[in-house]
C-alpha positions, 0 to 999 in steps of 0.5 A: 401320286396315289394318296387315299382321301376321303371323298367327303373330308370332315371340316375342322370346325365339326371335329372341334364340336365333336371333341367338345361334346366328348369332353362334356361327357367325361365328367358324367362318366367319371361320376358314374364310375365312382368319382366324387359328386359335385355336391355329395349327400348329407354326411349326418352325425346321426341317421335316425329319423325321428317321427315326426320330428327329425331327419338326421338330427335336422328339425323345424326351428333349428337355425341354419348354423345348427342344421348345417352342423348336423348334415355338413356344409358341402351343400349348394346353398342359395339364400334360404335353401340348401341342397345336397346331391348331384345336380345331374342325377338327383334321382339317385338320392338328394336332400334339402333344407329350406329356411325361413327367417333363418330357421328350418321350415322344411327338411326332405330327402328323396330319390326317384325309383326309375329303372335303368338297365334293370336296376333301381339306382340310389346312392347308398349314403341316402338310405342310411337315414332310417326310422326305429322300425327300419323304414328308409328310402327304398323300403317297399310299400309292404314293409311301410304298410307293416311299420305304419299300420296306425298312421293316417294315409292320404292319396293326393296323387299317385302316391300313397302318403303316410302322415304323422302330425303333431303341434310341432311338425307334419311329416310325410312318407311318399310311397309308391312301390317304394318309399321315395320321399320323406319330408317334414313340414310345418304343423297343419300342412296338407297336400292338395287332395287331402 
């Protein structure tokens, strides 16, 4: 009998482990190829960023119902926090709202401009939020500097923060080489190092 067999047969349990690992990668591959995200980004009624009061129609003091009606209910919500965007790759764009006593106490959108295969990955729907001057996530530092010429600037870390404050809210634009995060916080809020 002349049968060809491997001198080192692969145990069945290792094949099962390999198949399970492959199956775990399939959802990520589907997502990368355009499949639906587990938690999509907001679908706002408006994409305007009003300085310093609102991002996409959501502002401090709104009720949970009002805020979710602006951005859509397809978020992951737990108690006092709602998050939009994929859990697996939030660096491509994410949004969040925090509530205190049933009203909005924080609003933020962001992304992480890390290079992947020579590109800066960001989902287009998160770049639709914009100021009257056209500043949005992924705007360059040069564009932000020109648009925010009279703004207060602070350097609490590696990024430059453009700060806009009133008696109703404090808005920050976090800028490295690009606008990376835009957030609304309570009046009087300051980052350590300001």
